[in-house]
Every structure is written in structure tokens, then in C-alpha cells.
N, C-alpha and C positions, 0 to 999 in steps of 0.2 A: 443693277437694272431691275426695275420693277416688272414682274411678270404680268400679263394681261389677266383681267378678271373675267373677260368674255371672249368668245372665239366665234368665228363664222362657221355655220353648218349649212351645206347645200344639199337639199333634197331633190333628186332627179327622178321624174316619172316617165312611164313607158310612152307617153304621147309627146314627149320632148319638152314638156313643161318643167321649170325648175323653180324651187323656192328657197330663198337665202335667209337663214335665220341668225340672229345674234344671241348666242346661248351662254349664260354663266357657266364657268367651269364647275364640273361636279354635278350638273343637273342631268336627270334622266332624259333621254331623247324623246320619249313618249309625252312626257310633261311639257317639254319645250315646244313640241309640235302642237299639242292641244292648246297651249297659251297663245300660239300663233293662229288658231282657228283651223287647224288641220286635224283630221281624224284618220290616223294611219290604221290600216287594216290589222287587227289583232284578235286573239281569242282568249287564250289562257292568261296572257299578260305576265307570265312568270317563266318563260323559257322552256315550256313542256310540250308544245304542239308544233311549232315551226310555221304557223300561219303567217306570221309577220316577216319571214325570212327576206332579207335584202342583200345587196352587194355593196361592200365598202370599196369605193373606187379610188379614194385618196385619203391620206390622214390616218387617224387611229382613234379607237374608242376603247373604254374598259367595259367588259361583259360581267354582269353580276352572275349569280348561280343560274345554271341551265342544264337541260338533259343532254348528255353528250351523245346520246343515240339520235337526238333531233338534229344537233349541230356537231358533226364529227371533226376530228382534227384535220381531216382532208378538206372538209368544207371551209373551216377557218383559214387554212393555208391558201384556199383559193379566193378568199375575201368575203365569204358568206358571214353575215352576222344577224343576230336576233334583235331588232330594234326595241322590243318590249323590255330587254334587260341591258340596254346600252346606256352607259354613263359617258357624257361628253367630257373629254379631258384635253382635246386639242382640235384644231381646225380639221374639218373633214368634209367629204362629199359622199353621199350614199344613194344608190339607185334602187328603185322599187319596181317590181314587175307588173304594175298596174297603172292605169291613167290617173291623172291629177283630179279628175272630176270625182273619183271615188273617195279621195281624201279631203276634198273641199266641201263636199255637200254635207249639210247637217243631218244627223240621224233623224229620220222621221219618227213621229210618235209610235209607240208600240201598237201592234195589232191585236185586238182582243181575239181570243179563241176559246172554244169550249170542247171539253173532252167528250167524244162520242164513243169510244171504245178503248179498252185497256185489257190486254190479255197476254198470257204467257205462251209464246209460240215455239220455244226451243229451250234447252237447258240454259238457264241464267239470262234468257233474253225476252224482253217484253215488246209487244207491238202496241204503240200509242197512236191513236187516231184522233185528229182534231178538226172541228169545224170552224171556219171563218166566214165572215160576211161576204167578202168579195174574192174572186179568183186571184191567186198568187202567181205573178210572173216571175220566173227565175230561170237560170240555166241549169240543166240537168247536171247534178252533182253538187250543187251548192247547199249551204246549210243556214239554219236560223238559230238564234239564241232563244231559249224557252225559259220563262219565269212564271212559276205558279203565283197567281195574284195573292198579295199579302205576305209574300215570302221574299227573302233576299237572295234565295238560291237561283242561279242562272246557269244553264249549260247550253252548249252548242251540239245540234245534231242535224245530220244531212237528211233532206226529204227523199223518201223512196218513190214518191208518186211522180206522175208526169207533171210538168208546168201547166199553168192556166186553168187550175181547178181550185174549188173552195174547201176540199176535204184533203188534209195532209196526213201522211203516213210516215211514222218513224219506228226504227228498230233499235232498242236501247239495252245495253248490257247491264245487268244488275250488279253493282259493286258493294260488297259486304261493308257495312258502315257508312256508305256513300249518302250524302244528305239528299240528292236528287233521287237516288235509288230508294231511300226511305219514303220520299214523298210519292214516288211511282207505285210502290207497293201497296199504298192506302188509297191511290187514285180511284175516282169512280166517274161514270158518266155524269156530266152536268158540271164538273169542276171547271173553274175559270183560270185561264192562263193569259200571258202576254208574250208576243212574238216580235222579234226584231225584223227588219228588212232582210232579205236573203243576202248572204255574203259569201266570199270565197273565190279564189281563182282556180280551184280544182273543179272543172266543169268540162263537159263534152265539147271538144272542138269539132267544127263542121270541116273536116278535111277528108280529102280522097286519098287516104293512106291506111295501111293496116293498123289495127289497135290491139294492145295487150292490156287487159284489165286484171289486176292481182288484188284480191280481197282477203282480208283476215278477219274473221269473226263478223261482227256488226258492220264491218267496212263494206259488206255487201250492199248496204242500203243506197249509197249514191249510184252504184252501178245498176241497181234495179231502176232507178230513175232514168238513167241513160238508156238501158236496154228497152224500157217501155217506150221511151220516146223514138228509139231507133225502129221499133216495130212498125210504126206508122209512116216511115220514110222509105224512099227508094233504096235499095241495098247498095252499100259502098263496098270497100275492100273487106277482107277477112278480119274478123274480130275473134280473139281468144280470150276467154275468162277463166282465171285460176282462182279457185276457192280453197281457203285454208281453214280448218276448225280444229278444236282441240279433240273432240270426240264426235261420233256420228249424231249424238244428241244435240250438239251445238249448231248443226246445220239448219238453215231456214230458207223458206221460199223455193225449195228444191222442185216441187211440182210446177210452179209458175215458170221457173227457169227452164225446165224441160219444154214447156209450151212455147216460151220465147225462142228457144233454139229451133224449134219447128217453123216459126214464123220469120226468123231473121236469117236471110241467105248469108252462108259464110261464118255463122257463129259456132264455135267450138267451146265446150265447157269441160274442164278437168277438176277433180276434187282431191285434195290431200288431207289426211287426218292424221293427227299426232299420236293418238292412242285409239286402238281397237277399230283400225280401218277394215271396212267391209269390202266385198267383192266389187270390183269397178272403181275403187278408190286407192290412191296412192298413200303409202305410209310415210309420214314426214311433214314437211312444210310446203305450202304453195310455191314459195320462192325456189324450192328445190327443182321444180319442174321447168324453169325458164331455160336452163341450159340444154334441155332436150328438145326445145322447140326450134324449128327451122325458120327464124325470124328474119323478115325483110329488113334491111338496114334503115329503111324509111319509117319503121314501126314507131308509132306514138305509144308510150308506156303510161298507164295510170296506176299507181299504187295507193291503197287505202287501208290502214290498219294500224296496229300499235307501232311505236317508233322502231323497235328492233326489226320487225318485219319489213317495214318500209326501207330501212337501210340495207337490209339483206337483199331486197328486191332491186334496189337501185344498183348494188354492186354487181348482182347477177346480170342485169341488164347491160351494164357497161362491159362486163366480161364477154357478153354475147355480141359485142361490137357495136351497140347502139350508143347514140350521143347522149351525153348527160342532159343537155338542153332539151331533149325530146322525152325526158322523164318527169311527169307531174306526180307530186306526192301529197297526200293528206294523212296527217298523223293524228291519232287520238289516244288518250290514256284512260 
């Protein structure tokens, strides 16, 4: 019997809309979706960040290489997949945690931006400020892709500013030998860039429930956006921010965080330092502090940092009795 050369693939979205594709066996899922006019949410496109994570609800796919800290064995056993590295080998159905409108809309043209400031604010960390012509509307915690004009380099970074302004702020870790880091090290006021529209499902939910924020390194950036937005809103339930850094020199925005703590009712902040912890800081990792918190079972958890930190935080939250579905993750490398 001749085996089929194509198989049906059903894509299910959070708003109940489904798309059925006929896909040649061996095709990468992202390529098949793009060919059908769909733009699935991705970032790294090589299994390193987890932005595209979806749920396989039936059938099977083959996964190309990916970071096991982003997609653990337990995740895979539960049906989680990374569409950016999925190769279609059989009929399947996959569920995405966002509405179909996000996948069906064409990517708007890039937004021109101009560097207004670039400065080192902590060990290995730069602050990049950009000016755009119009106010940028986004959900606190989302990110944009940044590309210097005339370059093929493109990287994604979370905004640290509040939504609805035309001056954007980013905190970026310098990576030895990194292409974007090399550009950033030589960047000057007046340099031109292009920005994508805001993306990401890691954003502040408007919920009347306790919040736990856990930030590793420059993972504090989206939480700064969230806290700055929260400072102008009526207080909700308690929010706890855990900050992790390699050394005291890697901490950033601590003065402003102290000011935000005074403005936001119920905000508690704790800091963990891996090496050279000073008075008032815990020695170790931010995720180590989760077990010592008396967390309400309804707590919404937000984790942002390197994949190992995010996975450690997710396990700690589950050990504390919190639901896996109540944990939002943003990983970066």
C-alpha cells in the first residue's frame, strides 16, 4: 500500500478558531504555516527560547534540535512542543495559547527608531533608549525585535518603559562575541534602527489575585514595565518580586525599585546574589526563595530569565502547590 505524501495538520487557537492544513510529510511546521498565510509567534526559531511553545493534542511530530532546559522531558511527556523545530511526519492537531488574529495578521512594516542614549548601567549590562515618532501601545512585559538599519542582525528585547510613550527603554546584557553586543558597544546617539510591532504572551494580566515576579539578570526589564504601570493603578493584591543576579554589580534599577515599592501597596522585593552577597541580600538564586514564601494558592507566577532559572522557578512554584497553568514564562539566552 502506498503511503500518503501529505497529511492533515490542524492548528487550534485560543479563541476557538481552527485552521486545517494539508502538509507534505517532512515539512517544517513553521514553513507550512507560512505557506498558508499564517504567522505563528516565534522568536529564536531554533528551539532556544520557548516563545512558540504549543500543545500537541493528537498525532505526532518530529522535533529537531532544541534546548532541553526550554522543553523538558516532563513538558514533552505532557504534550508540549516547540513549533519552530517541528517536522510534520503524521497527521496531528496542535493547540496555541493565543488568538487566531495574532497568527493571521500580516506583520506591519518596521517602525523607524533613533538611538537617544546608550550607557552601561551595571556589570555587563547596557541601557538602550530609543525615540520613535508615535506612541507605542503594548502590554507591559511584551517585547520587540530590534534591527540596526543596514544590518541583518535582529534581536528581541522587552520594553522596560510603560506603554503609550514614544521613548522606549531596554536593558541588554553584553555577550562576548555576540553580534548585537558588538553593535551595541559601538552605538551612538543618532544611530537608526527598525523595530517590529510588540509581541509576546508574557505580559501583565489584569487580575485580582496575588502576583509573584521572579527575574534573573536583565529579566528585570519586563517587570520594570509592569511595576511602572502598576504604580499608576489602584492597588490590587500583594505582589512579590524576587531578583537574582550573579554579583552585586549586576543589579540594576535598584533605586527606582525602592521608589516603586513605596508607591505600590503590597509590593515586597527580595534579592538573591550568587557571589559576594551584601547585607540584606540572600546568597544563592532567586528561585531558592520561593519555598520560603507563604504563597496563596491563587498566585499568578511570572518567570523571566535564562532557561535554567525559569525551569528551576517553575519546579519551585509547583512544589509550593501552585498550578502549572498559573505560571507564565519568558526565557532568553
